[in-house]
FIKE-372420 format. One record per residue: residue in three letters; x, y, z of N, C-alpha, C, O in turn; residue number from 1. Coordinates in steps of 0.1 Angstrom, whole numbers, plus 2048, in hexadecimal, padded with zeros to 3 digits. Each point is the difference from the previous one (the first is absolute). Example, Ala and Ser with C-alpha at 12.3 -4.5 7.8 and 13.67 -1.06 7.14 Angstrom:
! FIKE-372420
<r type="ALA" n_u="884" n_v="7C7" n_w="84E" ca_u="7F7" ca_v="80C" ca_w="800" c_u="809" c_v="80C" c_w="800" o_u="80A" o_v="800" o_w="807" seq="1"/>
<r type="SER" n_u="7F2" n_v="80B" n_w="7F2" ca_u="809" ca_v="80B" ca_w="800" c_u="7F8" c_v="80B" c_w="808" o_u="805" o_v="80B" o_w="801" seq="2"/>
This chain:
! FIKE-372420
<r type="MET" n_u="77B" n_v="799" n_w="18C" ca_u="7F6" ca_v="809" ca_w="7FA" c_u="808" c_v="80C" c_w="7FA" o_u="808" o_v="806" o_w="807" seq="1"/>
<r type="LYS" n_u="7F5" n_v="7FD" n_w="7ED" ca_u="806" ca_v="80C" ca_w="7FA" c_u="7F8" c_v="80C" c_w="804" o_u="7F4" o_v="7FF" o_w="803" seq="2"/>
<r type="HIS" n_u="812" n_v="80C" n_w="7FD" ca_u="7F9" ca_v="80C" ca_w="805" c_u="801" c_v="80B" c_w="7F5" o_u="80B" o_v="803" o_w="7FA" seq="3"/>
<r type="LEU" n_u="7E9" n_v="803" n_w="802" ca_u="800" ca_v="80B" ca_w="7F7" c_u="806" c_v="80C" c_w="806" o_u="809" o_v="807" o_w="7FB" seq="4"/>
<r type="LYS" n_u="7F1" n_v="7FD" n_w="810" ca_u="805" ca_v="80B" ca_w="808" c_u="7FC" c_v="7FD" c_w="80F" o_u="7F5" o_v="7FE" o_w="803" seq="5"/>
<r type="SER" n_u="815" n_v="803" n_w="805" ca_u="7FE" ca_v="7FD" ca_w="80E" c_u="80C" c_v="805" c_w="808" o_u="80B" o_v="801" o_w="7FB" seq="6"/>
<r type="SER" n_u="7F2" n_v="802" n_w="812" ca_u="80A" ca_v="804" ca_w="809" c_u="805" c_v="7F3" c_w="808" o_u="7FA" o_v="7F5" o_w="7FE" seq="7"/>
<r type="SER" n_u="810" n_v="80D" n_w="80A" ca_u="805" ca_v="7F4" ca_w="808" c_u="7F5" c_v="7FC" c_w="80A" o_u="7FF" o_v="7F4" o_w="802" seq="8"/>
<r type="GLU" n_u="7FA" n_v="815" n_w="803" ca_u="7F5" ca_v="7FD" ca_w="809" c_u="7F5" c_v="7F7" c_w="7F9" o_u="7FB" o_v="7F6" o_w="805" seq="9"/>
<r type="GLN" n_u="802" n_v="80E" n_w="7EF" ca_u="7F6" ca_v="7F8" ca_w="7F8" c_u="806" c_v="7F2" c_w="7FC" o_u="7F8" o_v="7F7" o_w="801" seq="10"/>
<r type="ARG" n_u="814" n_v="809" n_w="7FB" ca_u="806" ca_v="7F3" ca_w="7FD" c_u="801" c_v="7F7" c_w="80D" o_u="7FD" o_v="7F4" o_w="7FE" seq="11"/>
<r type="THR" n_u="805" n_v="811" n_w="80D" ca_u="800" ca_v="7F9" ca_w="80D" c_u="7F2" c_v="7FA" c_w="802" o_u="7FF" o_v="7F5" o_w="805" seq="12"/>
<r type="TRP" n_u="7F7" n_v="813" n_w="7F9" ca_u="7F2" ca_v="7FC" ca_w="802" c_u="7FD" c_v="7F4" c_w="7F7" o_u="7FA" o_v="7F6" o_w="804" seq="13"/>
<r type="VAL" n_u="80A" n_v="80B" n_w="7EF" ca_u="7FE" ca_v="7F5" ca_w="7F7" c_u="807" c_v="7F3" c_w="805" o_u="7FA" o_v="7F5" o_w="7FF" seq="14"/>
<r type="GLU" n_u="812" n_v="80D" n_w="805" ca_u="808" ca_v="7F4" ca_w="805" c_u="7F9" c_v="7FA" c_w="80C" o_u="800" o_v="7F4" o_w="801" seq="15"/>
<r type="GLU" n_u="7FB" n_v="814" n_w="808" ca_u="7F9" ca_v="7FB" ca_w="80C" c_u="7F3" c_v="7F8" c_w="7FC" o_u="7FD" o_v="7F6" o_w="805" seq="16"/>
<r type="VAL" n_u="7FC" n_v="810" n_w="7F1" ca_u="7F4" ca_v="7F9" ca_w="7FB" c_u="804" c_v="7F3" c_w="7F9" o_u="7FA" o_v="7F5" o_w="803" seq="17"/>
<r type="GLN" n_u="811" n_v="80A" n_w="7F5" ca_u="804" ca_v="7F4" ca_w="7FA" c_u="804" c_v="7F6" c_w="80A" o_u="7FC" o_v="7F4" o_w="7FF" seq="18"/>
<r type="TYR" n_u="80B" n_v="810" n_w="80B" ca_u="805" ca_v="7F7" ca_w="80B" c_u="7F4" c_v="7FA" c_w="807" o_u="800" o_v="7F4" o_w="803" seq="19"/>
<r type="TYR" n_u="7F6" n_v="814" n_w="801" ca_u="7F5" ca_v="7FC" ca_w="807" c_u="7F8" c_v="7F6" c_w="7F8" o_u="7FB" o_v="7F6" o_w="805" seq="20"/>
<r type="LEU" n_u="803" n_v="80D" n_w="7EE" ca_u="7F9" ca_v="7F7" ca_w="7F7" c_u="807" c_v="7F2" c_w="7FF" o_u="7FA" o_v="7F6" o_w="801" seq="21"/>
<r type="PHE" n_u="813" n_v="80B" n_w="7FE" ca_u="808" ca_v="7F3" ca_w="7FF" c_u="7FE" c_v="7F8" c_w="80D" o_u="7FE" o_v="7F4" o_w="7FF" seq="22"/>
<r type="ARG" n_u="803" n_v="813" n_w="80C" ca_u="7FF" ca_v="7F9" ca_w="80D" c_u="7F3" c_v="7FA" c_w="803" o_u="7FE" o_v="7F5" o_w="806" seq="23"/>
<r type="ASN" n_u="7F7" n_v="812" n_w="7F5" ca_u="7F2" ca_v="7FD" ca_w="804" c_u="7F8" c_v="7FA" c_w="7F5" o_u="7F6" o_v="7F9" o_w="802" seq="24"/>
<r type="GLU" n_u="80E" n_v="809" n_w="7F1" ca_u="7F8" ca_v="7FB" ca_w="7F5" c_u="807" c_v="7F6" c_w="7F7" o_u="7FA" o_v="7FA" o_w="7F7" seq="25"/>
<r type="GLY" n_u="813" n_v="805" n_w="80A" ca_u="808" ca_v="7F7" ca_w="7F7" c_u="805" c_v="808" c_w="7F5" o_u="800" o_v="80C" o_w="7FF" seq="26"/>
<r type="VAL" n_u="805" n_v="7ED" n_w="7F7" ca_u="807" ca_v="806" ca_w="7F5" c_u="7F8" c_v="806" c_w="7F5" o_u="805" o_v="808" o_w="7F8" seq="27"/>
<r type="ALA" n_u="7EE" n_v="7F4" n_w="806" ca_u="7F9" ca_v="804" ca_w="7F4" c_u="7FE" c_v="80F" c_w="800" o_u="804" o_v="806" o_w="7F6" seq="28"/>
<r type="PHE" n_u="7F7" n_v="800" n_w="814" ca_u="7FE" ca_v="80F" ca_w="800" c_u="80D" c_v="807" c_w="800" o_u="802" o_v="80A" o_w="7F9" seq="29"/>
<r type="THR" n_u="808" n_v="7F0" n_w="80F" ca_u="80D" ca_v="807" ca_w="800" c_u="807" c_v="800" c_w="7F3" o_u="806" o_v="80A" o_w="7FC" seq="30"/>
<r type="PHE" n_u="7F9" n_v="7EA" n_w="7FD" ca_u="806" ca_v="800" ca_w="7F2" c_u="7FA" c_v="80A" c_w="7F7" o_u="807" o_v="807" o_w="7F9" seq="31"/>
<r type="PHE" n_u="7EB" n_v="7FA" n_w="807" ca_u="7FA" ca_v="809" ca_w="7F8" c_u="804" c_v="80F" c_w="803" o_u="804" o_v="807" o_w="7F7" seq="32"/>
<r type="LEU" n_u="7FD" n_v="7FC" n_w="816" ca_u="804" ca_v="80D" ca_w="804" c_u="80E" c_v="803" c_w="7FC" o_u="803" o_v="80B" o_w="7FB" seq="33"/>
<r type="HIS" n_u="805" n_v="7EB" n_w="806" ca_u="80E" ca_v="802" ca_w="7FC" c_u="802" c_v="802" c_w="7F1" o_u="809" o_v="807" o_w="7FC" seq="34"/>
<r type="SER" n_u="7EE" n_v="7F4" n_w="7FC" ca_u="801" ca_v="801" ca_w="7F1" c_u="7F7" c_v="80C" c_w="7FB" o_u="7FE" o_v="801" o_w="7F4" seq="35"/>
<r type="THR" n_u="7FE" n_v="808" n_w="814" ca_u="7F7" ca_v="80B" ca_w="7FD" c_u="808" c_v="80D" c_w="801" o_u="80A" o_v="801" o_w="807" seq="36"/>
<r type="ILE" n_u="7F1" n_v="809" n_w="7F2" ca_u="806" ca_v="80E" ca_w="802" c_u="7F7" c_v="807" c_w="809" o_u="7F4" o_v="800" o_w="7FF" seq="37"/>
<r type="ALA" n_u="812" n_v="807" n_w="80B" ca_u="7F9" ca_v="808" ca_w="80A" c_u="801" c_v="80F" c_w="7FC" o_u="80B" o_v="805" o_w="7FC" seq="38"/>
<r type="ASN" n_u="7EA" n_v="802" n_w="805" ca_u="7FF" ca_v="80E" ca_w="7FD" c_u="7FA" c_v="807" c_w="80C" o_u="7F4" o_v="7FF" o_w="802" seq="39"/>
<r type="MET" n_u="814" n_v="808" n_w="806" ca_u="7FB" ca_v="808" ca_w="80B" c_u="7FD" c_v="80E" c_w="7FC" o_u="809" o_v="806" o_w="7F9" seq="40"/>
<r type="THR" n_u="7EB" n_v="7FF" n_w="80A" ca_u="7FD" ca_v="80D" ca_w="7FC" c_u="7F9" c_v="808" c_w="80B" o_u="7F9" o_v="7F9" o_w="809" seq="41"/>
<r type="ASN" n_u="808" n_v="814" n_w="7F7" ca_u="7F8" ca_v="808" ca_w="80A" c_u="7F3" c_v="805" c_w="7F9" o_u="7F8" o_v="807" o_w="806" seq="42"/>
<r type="ASP" n_u="806" n_v="7F6" n_w="7ED" ca_u="7F5" ca_v="804" ca_w="7F9" c_u="7F5" c_v="7F5" c_w="7FF" o_u="802" o_v="7F6" o_w="7F9" seq="43"/>
<r type="ILE" n_u="7F3" n_v="80C" n_w="80E" ca_u="7F6" ca_v="7F5" ca_w="800" c_u="7FA" c_v="7FE" c_w="7F2" o_u="7FC" o_v="7F5" o_w="7FD" seq="44"/>
<r type="GLY" n_u="804" n_v="815" n_w="7FA" ca_u="7FC" ca_v="7FF" ca_w="7F3" c_u="809" c_v="7F6" c_w="7F8" o_u="7FB" o_v="7F8" o_w="7F7" seq="45"/>
<r type="GLU" n_u="812" n_v="80A" n_w="80B" ca_u="809" ca_v="7F7" ca_w="7F9" c_u="7FF" c_v="7F2" c_w="805" o_u="801" o_v="7F6" o_w="7F8" seq="46"/>
<r type="ALA" n_u="7FD" n_v="808" n_w="815" ca_u="7FF" ca_v="7F2" ca_w="805" c_u="7F3" c_v="7FA" c_w="7FC" o_u="7FF" o_v="7F4" o_w="7FF" seq="47"/>
<r type="GLY" n_u="7F6" n_v="814" n_w="7FF" ca_u="7F3" ca_v="7FB" ca_w="7FD" c_u="7F8" c_v="7FE" c_w="80C" o_u="7F3" o_v="802" o_w="7FF" seq="48"/>
<r type="SER" n_u="813" n_v="7FA" n_w="80C" ca_u="7F9" ca_v="7FE" ca_w="80D" c_u="80C" c_v="7FE" c_w="809" o_u="80B" o_v="804" o_w="7FE" seq="49"/>
<r type="ILE" n_u="7F2" n_v="7F6" n_w="80E" ca_u="80B" ca_v="7FD" ca_w="809" c_u="80A" c_v="7F7" c_w="7FA" o_u="80C" o_v="802" o_w="802" seq="50"/>
<r type="ALA" n_u="7F0" n_v="7F5" n_w="7F6" ca_u="809" ca_v="7F7" ca_w="7F9" c_u="7F9" c_v="7FB" c_w="7F3" o_u="7F3" o_v="7FF" o_w="800" seq="51"/>
<r type="SER" n_u="814" n_v="7FE" n_w="7F6" ca_u="7FB" ca_v="7FB" ca_w="7F4" c_u="80B" c_v="7F8" c_w="7F8" o_u="80C" o_v="802" o_w="803" seq="52"/>
<r type="VAL" n_u="7F0" n_v="7F6" n_w="7F4" ca_u="809" ca_v="7F8" ca_w="7F8" c_u="7FC" c_v="801" c_w="7F2" o_u="7F4" o_v="800" o_w="7FC" seq="53"/>
<r type="TYR" n_u="816" n_v="801" n_w="7FB" ca_u="7FE" ca_v="7FF" ca_w="7F2" c_u="80B" c_v="7FA" c_w="7F8" o_u="80B" o_v="7FE" o_w="806" seq="54"/>
<r type="LEU" n_u="7F3" n_v="7FE" n_w="7EE" ca_u="80A" ca_v="7FA" ca_w="7F7" c_u="805" c_v="80B" c_w="7F7" o_u="7F9" o_v="807" o_w="7F9" seq="55"/>
<r type="ASN" n_u="814" n_v="7FC" n_w="808" ca_u="806" ca_v="80B" ca_w="7F8" c_u="802" c_v="7FC" c_w="7F2" o_u="7FE" o_v="7F4" o_w="7FC" seq="56"/>
<r type="ASN" n_u="807" n_v="815" n_w="7FC" ca_u="802" ca_v="7FD" ca_w="7F1" c_u="80B" c_v="7F5" c_w="7FE" o_u="800" o_v="7FA" o_w="7F5" seq="57"/>
<r type="ASN" n_u="809" n_v="804" n_w="815" ca_u="80A" ca_v="7F6" ca_w="7FE" c_u="7FB" c_v="7F2" c_w="806" o_u="808" o_v="7F7" o_w="800" seq="58"/>
<r type="GLY" n_u="7EC" n_v="808" n_w="804" ca_u="7FB" ca_v="7F4" ca_w="805" c_u="803" c_v="7FD" c_w="80F" o_u="7FE" o_v="7F5" o_w="805" seq="59"/>
<r type="ALA" n_u="807" n_v="815" n_w="802" ca_u="803" ca_v="7FF" ca_w="80E" c_u="7F5" c_v="805" c_w="809" o_u="7FA" o_v="80A" o_w="7FC" seq="60"/>
<r type="HIS" n_u="803" n_v="7F0" n_w="80F" ca_u="7F6" ca_v="805" ca_w="809" c_u="806" c_v="80B" c_w="809" o_u="80B" o_v="7FF" o_w="805" seq="61"/>
<r type="VAL" n_u="7ED" n_v="80B" n_w="7FC" ca_u="804" ca_v="80C" ca_w="808" c_u="7F6" c_v="801" c_w="80C" o_u="7F4" o_v="801" o_w="7FD" seq="62"/>
<r type="LEU" n_u="811" n_v="800" n_w="80F" ca_u="7F8" ca_v="802" ca_w="80B" c_u="801" c_v="80F" c_w="804" o_u="80B" o_v="804" o_w="803" seq="63"/>
<r type="ASN" n_u="7EA" n_v="804" n_w="7FC" ca_u="801" ca_v="80E" ca_w="805" c_u="7FB" c_v="800" c_w="80E" o_u="7F6" o_v="7FA" o_w="804" seq="64"/>
<r type="PHE" n_u="811" n_v="80E" n_w="804" ca_u="7FC" ca_v="802" ca_w="80E" c_u="800" c_v="80F" c_w="803" o_u="809" o_v="808" o_w="7FC" seq="65"/>
<r type="HIS" n_u="7EC" n_v="7FC" n_w="80A" ca_u="7FF" ca_v="80E" ca_w="805" c_u="807" c_v="801" c_w="80D" o_u="7FA" o_v="7FB" o_w="80A" seq="66"/>
<r type="TRP" n_u="812" n_v="80A" n_w="7F6" ca_u="809" ca_v="7FF" ca_w="80C" c_u="7FA" c_v="806" c_w="80C" o_u="801" o_v="7F9" o_w="80B" seq="67"/>
<r type="PRO" n_u="7F9" n_v="813" n_w="7F5" ca_u="7FA" ca_v="805" ca_w="80D" c_u="7F6" c_v="7F6" c_w="806" o_u="7FE" o_v="800" o_w="80C" seq="68"/>
<r type="SER" n_u="7FB" n_v="7F9" n_w="7EC" ca_u="7F5" ca_v="7F7" ca_w="805" c_u="806" c_v="7F2" c_w="805" o_u="7FC" o_v="7FB" o_w="80A" seq="69"/>
<r type="VAL" n_u="80E" n_v="800" n_w="7EF" ca_u="805" ca_v="7F3" ca_w="803" c_u="80A" c_v="800" c_w="80C" o_u="802" o_v="7F6" o_w="807" seq="70"/>
<r type="LYS" n_u="806" n_v="815" n_w="7FA" ca_u="80A" ca_v="800" ca_w="80A" c_u="7FB" c_v="800" c_w="80E" o_u="807" o_v="7FD" o_w="80A" seq="71"/>
<r type="VAL" n_u="7EC" n_v="806" n_w="7F8" ca_u="7FA" ca_v="800" ca_w="80E" c_u="7FA" c_v="7F2" c_w="803" o_u="7FC" o_v="7FE" o_w="80C" seq="72"/>
<r type="LEU" n_u="804" n_v="7F9" n_w="7EB" ca_u="7FA" ca_v="7F3" ca_w="802" c_u="80A" c_v="7F7" c_w="808" o_u="80C" o_v="802" o_w="7FE" seq="73"/>
<r type="SER" n_u="7EF" n_v="7F5" n_w="80A" ca_u="808" ca_v="7F6" ca_w="806" c_u="805" c_v="7F7" c_w="7F5" o_u="7FA" o_v="800" o_w="7F5" seq="74"/>
<r type="ILE" n_u="811" n_v="7F9" n_w="80D" ca_u="806" ca_v="7F7" ca_w="7F6" c_u="7F6" c_v="7F5" c_w="7FC" o_u="7FE" o_v="7FD" o_w="7F4" seq="75"/>
<r type="PRO" n_u="7FB" n_v="7FD" n_w="816" ca_u="7F5" ca_v="7F6" ca_w="7FC" c_u="7F5" c_v="806" c_w="7F7" o_u="7FC" o_v="7FA" o_w="7F7" seq="76"/>
<r type="ALA" n_u="800" n_v="812" n_w="80C" ca_u="7F6" ca_v="807" ca_w="7F8" c_u="805" c_v="803" c_w="7F2" o_u="7F9" o_v="7FE" o_w="7F6" seq="77"/>
<r type="ALA" n_u="813" n_v="807" n_w="80A" ca_u="807" ca_v="802" ca_w="7F3" c_u="801" c_v="7F4" c_w="7F7" o_u="7FE" o_v="800" o_w="7F4" seq="78"/>
<r type="CYS" n_u="804" n_v="7F4" n_w="813" ca_u="801" ca_v="7F4" ca_w="7F9" c_u="7F3" c_v="7FC" c_w="7FA" o_u="7FF" o_v="7FA" o_w="7F5" seq="79"/>
<r type="GLU" n_u="7F6" n_v="808" n_w="813" ca_u="7F2" ca_v="7FD" ca_w="7FA" c_u="7FE" c_v="809" c_w="7F4" o_u="7FA" o_v="7FB" o_w="7F6" seq="80"/>
<r type="LEU" n_u="80A" n_v="811" n_w="80A" ca_u="7FE" ca_v="809" ca_w="7F5" c_u="808" c_v="7FB" c_w="7F4" o_u="7FB" o_v="800" o_w="7F5" seq="81"/>
<r type="VAL" n_u="811" n_v="7FC" n_w="80D" ca_u="809" ca_v="7FB" ca_w="7F5" c_u="7F9" c_v="7F3" c_w="7FB" o_u="800" o_v="7FE" o_w="7F4" seq="82"/>
<r type="LYS" n_u="7FC" n_v="7F9" n_w="815" ca_u="7FA" ca_v="7F4" ca_w="7FB" c_u="7F3" c_v="802" c_w="7F8" o_u="7FE" o_v="7F9" o_w="7F6" seq="83"/>
<r type="HIS" n_u="7FB" n_v="811" n_w="80E" ca_u="7F4" ca_v="804" ca_w="7F8" c_u="804" c_v="804" c_w="7F2" o_u="7FA" o_v="7FB" o_w="7F6" seq="84"/>
<r type="GLU" n_u="810" n_v="80D" n_w="808" ca_u="805" ca_v="804" ca_w="7F3" c_u="805" c_v="7F4" c_w="7F8" o_u="7FE" o_v="7FF" o_w="7F4" seq="85"/>
<r type="ILE" n_u="80A" n_v="7F8" n_w="813" ca_u="805" ca_v="7F4" ca_w="7F9" c_u="7F5" c_v="7F7" c_w="7FB" o_u="801" o_v="7FA" o_w="7F5" seq="86"/>
<r type="MET" n_u="7F4" n_v="805" n_w="813" ca_u="7F5" ca_v="7F8" ca_w="7FC" c_u="7F9" c_v="805" c_w="7F3" o_u="7FB" o_v="7F8" o_w="7F8" seq="87"/>
<r type="HIS" n_u="806" n_v="815" n_w="806" ca_u="7FB" ca_v="806" ca_w="7F3" c_u="808" c_v="7FA" c_w="7F4" o_u="7FA" o_v="7FC" o_w="7F6" seq="88"/>
<r type="VAL" n_u="812" n_v="802" n_w="80C" ca_u="809" ca_v="7FA" ca_w="7F5" c_u="7FC" c_v="7F1" c_w="7FF" o_u="7FE" o_v="7FB" o_w="7F5" seq="89"/>
<r type="ILE" n_u="802" n_v="7FE" n_w="816" ca_u="7FD" ca_v="7F2" ca_w="800" c_u="7F3" c_v="7FD" c_w="7F9" o_u="7FE" o_v="7F6" o_w="7F9" seq="90"/>
<r type="LEU" n_u="7F8" n_v="812" n_w="809" ca_u="7F2" ca_v="7FE" ca_w="7FB" c_u="7FF" c_v="806" c_w="7F2" o_u="7F5" o_v="7FF" o_w="7FA" seq="91"/>
<r type="GLY" n_u="816" n_v="806" n_w="800" ca_u="800" ca_v="804" ca_w="7F2" c_u="7FA" c_v="80E" c_w="7FE" o_u="7FD" o_v="803" o_w="7F4" seq="92"/>
<r type="HIS" n_u="802" n_v="805" n_w="816" ca_u="7FA" ca_v="80D" ca_w="7FF" c_u="809" c_v="80A" c_w="7F9" o_u="7FB" o_v="80B" o_w="7FB" seq="93"/>
<r type="THR" n_u="812" n_v="7F3" n_w="804" ca_u="809" ca_v="80A" ca_w="7FA" c_u="804" c_v="7FC" c_w="7F1" o_u="807" o_v="808" o_w="7FA" seq="94"/>
<r type="GLY" n_u="7F4" n_v="7ED" n_w="801" ca_u="803" ca_v="7FC" ca_w="7F3" c_u="7F4" c_v="802" c_w="7F6" o_u="7F7" o_v="809" o_w="803" seq="95"/>
<r type="SER" n_u="808" n_v="7EF" n_w="7F3" ca_u="7F6" ca_v="802" ca_w="7F6" c_u="7F2" c_v="7FD" c_w="806" o_u="7F6" o_v="806" o_w="7FB" seq="96"/>
<r type="ARG" n_u="809" n_v="7F1" n_w="80E" ca_u="7F3" ca_v="7FE" ca_w="807" c_u="7FB" c_v="80C" c_w="806" o_u="7F4" o_v="803" o_w="7FE" seq="97"/>
<r type="GLY" n_u="814" n_v="805" n_w="809" ca_u="7FC" ca_v="80C" ca_w="806" c_u="7FC" c_v="80A" c_w="7F6" o_u="7F6" o_v="808" o_w="802" seq="98"/>
<r type="GLU" n_u="812" n_v="7F9" n_w="7F3" ca_u="7FD" ca_v="80A" ca_w="7F6" c_u="7F2" c_v="7FD" c_w="7F9" o_u="7F8" o_v="809" o_w="7FE" seq="99"/>
<r type="LYS" n_u="805" n_v="7EA" n_w="800" ca_u="7F3" ca_v="7FD" ca_w="7FA" c_u="7F5" c_v="803" c_w="80A" o_u="7F5" o_v="805" o_w="7FB" seq="100"/>
<r type="MET" n_u="80D" n_v="7F9" n_w="812" ca_u="7F5" ca_v="804" ca_w="809" c_u="7FE" c_v="80F" c_w="800" o_u="7F4" o_v="804" o_w="801" seq="101"/>
<r type="VAL" n_u="817" n_v="804" n_w="7FF" ca_u="7FE" ca_v="80E" ca_w="800" c_u="7F8" c_v="805" c_w="7F3" o_u="7F7" o_v="808" o_w="801" seq="102"/>
<r type="LYS" n_u="80D" n_v="7F2" n_w="7F4" ca_u="7F9" ca_v="803" ca_w="7F3" c_u="7F1" c_v="7FD" c_w="801" o_u="7F7" o_v="807" o_w="7FB" seq="103"/>
<r type="HIS" n_u="806" n_v="7EE" n_w="80B" ca_u="7F2" ca_v="7FB" ca_w="801" c_u="7F8" c_v="807" c_w="80A" o_u="7F4" o_v="804" o_w="7FE" seq="104"/>
<r type="TYR" n_u="811" n_v="7FE" n_w="80E" ca_u="7F9" ca_v="805" ca_w="80C" c_u="803" c_v="80F" c_w="804" o_u="7F8" o_v="806" o_w="807" seq="105"/>
<r type="GLY" n_u="813" n_v="7FF" n_w="7F4" ca_u="805" ca_v="80D" ca_w="804" c_u="809" c_v="7FF" c_w="80C" o_u="800" o_v="7F6" o_w="807" seq="106"/>
<r type="ARG" n_u="809" n_v="814" n_w="7FB" ca_u="80A" ca_v="7FF" ca_w="80A" c_u="7FB" c_v="7FF" c_w="80E" o_u="804" o_v="7F8" o_w="808" seq="107"/>
<r type="GLN" n_u="7F2" n_v="810" n_w="7FC" ca_u="7FB" ca_v="801" ca_w="80E" c_u="7FA" c_v="7F2" c_w="804" o_u="803" o_v="7FB" o_w="80A" seq="108"/>
<r type="ILE" n_u="7F4" n_v="800" n_w="7EE" ca_u="7F9" ca_v="7F3" ca_w="803" c_u="80B" c_v="7F5" c_w="800" o_u="7FF" o_v="7F7" o_w="809" seq="109"/>
<r type="THR" n_u="80A" n_v="809" n_w="7EE" ca_u="80A" ca_v="7F6" ca_w="7FF" c_u="809" c_v="800" c_w="80D" o_u="803" o_v="7F6" o_w="806" seq="110"/>
<r type="ASN" n_u="801" n_v="816" n_w="7FE" ca_u="808" ca_v="801" ca_w="80C" c_u="7F9" c_v="7FB" c_w="80C" o_u="806" o_v="7FA" o_w="809" seq="111"/>
<r type="ILE" n_u="7ED" n_v="809" n_w="7F8" ca_u="7F8" ca_v="7FB" ca_w="80C" c_u="800" c_v="7F1" c_w="7FF" o_u="802" o_v="7F9" o_w="80B" seq="112"/>
<r type="GLY" n_u="7FB" n_v="801" n_w="7EA" ca_u="7FF" ca_v="7F2" ca_w="7FE" c_u="80D" c_v="7F9" c_w="803" o_u="801" o_v="7F6" o_w="807" seq="113"/>
<r type="MET" n_u="80A" n_v="810" n_w="7F4" ca_u="80D" ca_v="7FA" ca_w="803" c_u="804" c_v="800" c_w="80F" o_u="805" o_v="7F7" o_w="805" seq="114"/>
<r type="ASP" n_u="7F8" n_v="815" n_w="801" ca_u="802" ca_v="800" ca_w="80F" c_u="7F8" c_v="7F6" c_w="807" o_u="805" o_v="7FA" o_w="80A" seq="115"/>
<r type="LEU" n_u="7EE" n_v="804" n_w="7F2" ca_u="7F8" ca_v="7F6" ca_w="807" c_u="806" c_v="7F2" c_w="7FE" o_u="800" o_v="7F8" o_w="80A" seq="116"/>
<r type="ALA" n_u="805" n_v="805" n_w="7EA" ca_u="806" ca_v="7F3" ca_w="7FE" c_u="80D" c_v="7FF" c_w="808" o_u="802" o_v="7F5" o_w="807" seq="117"/>
<r type="VAL" n_u="806" n_v="815" n_w="7FA" ca_u="80D" ca_v="7FF" ca_w="808" c_u="7FD" c_v="7FF" c_w="80F" o_u="806" o_v="7F8" o_w="807" seq="118"/>
<r type="ASN" n_u="7F0" n_v="810" n_w="7FD" ca_u="7FE" ca_v="800" ca_w="80F" c_u="7FB" c_v="7F3" c_w="805" o_u="800" o_v="7FE" o_w="80C" seq="119"/>
<r type="GLN" n_u="7FB" n_v="7F9" n_w="7EC" ca_u="7FB" ca_v="7F3" ca_w="804" c_u="80C" c_v="7F7" c_w="804" o_u="7FE" o_v="7F6" o_w="807" seq="120"/>
<r type="HIS" n_u="80E" n_v="80E" n_w="7F6" ca_u="80C" ca_v="7F8" ca_w="803" c_u="808" c_v="806" c_w="80B" o_u="80B" o_v="7FC" o_w="803" seq="121"/>
<r type="ARG" n_u="7F0" n_v="80F" n_w="803" ca_u="808" ca_v="807" ca_w="80A" c_u="7FD" c_v="7FC" c_w="80E" o_u="7F5" o_v="7FC" o_w="803" seq="122"/>
<r type="SER" n_u="815" n_v="806" n_w="806" ca_u="7FE" ca_v="7FE" ca_w="80E" c_u="7FA" c_v="80D" c_w="806" o_u="804" o_v="80B" o_w="7FB" seq="123"/>
<r type="GLU" n_u="7F4" n_v="7F4" n_w="80F" ca_u="7FA" ca_v="80C" ca_w="806" c_u="808" c_v="804" c_w="80C" o_u="7FC" o_v="80A" o_w="807" seq="124"/>
<r type="GLU" n_u="80E" n_v="7EF" n_w="7FD" ca_u="807" ca_v="802" ca_w="80C" c_u="807" c_v="80E" c_w="801" o_u="7FF" o_v="807" o_w="80A" seq="125"/>
<r type="HIS" n_u="806" n_v="7FE" n_w="7EB" ca_u="807" ca_v="80D" ca_w="800" c_u="7FA" c_v="80A" c_w="7F6" o_u="806" o_v="80A" o_w="7FE" seq="126"/>
<r type="THR" n_u="7EE" n_v="7F3" n_w="7FE" ca_u="7FA" ca_v="809" ca_w="7F6" c_u="7F9" c_v="80C" c_w="806" o_u="7FC" o_v="80A" o_w="7F9" seq="127"/>
<r type="SER" n_u="802" n_v="7F7" n_w="814" ca_u="7F9" ca_v="80B" ca_w="807" c_u="808" c_v="80D" c_w="7FE" o_u="7FA" o_v="80B" o_w="800" seq="128"/>
<r type="GLU" n_u="813" n_v="7F4" n_w="7FE" ca_u="808" ca_v="80C" ca_w="7FE" c_u="7FF" c_v="806" c_w="7F2" o_u="802" o_v="80B" o_w="7FD" seq="129"/>
<r type="LEU" n_u="7F9" n_v="7EC" n_w="7FA" ca_u="7FF" ca_v="805" ca_w="7F1" c_u="7F4" c_v="808" c_w="7FD" o_u="7FF" o_v="804" o_w="7F5" seq="130"/>
């Protein structure tokens, strides 16, 4: 995973999440995470929330993490958060499909609908921390 801005502690956290995903989920999530750009921030406004994903101008996916929020999560809970963000990409929420939905329904309704769609694919085992 490429890093926009991160400390060695933050890079270690990402590596632990990648390793846990690989060990417990297989290569699909791990491969996606490896081919993504990570942006760790202390500014919740920049992150958008605890975590968010978007497609940048170069066509690369960027995962934003609000570091003060994610660093206190267990690695299994962090993996659930990362999987949630990856599912937004898999379901087409970061591309033209997502843009069309925002234009038609507005950002707030679209975000709620997208999260409902993603959450149907999540495990509840480690989500109590989120």
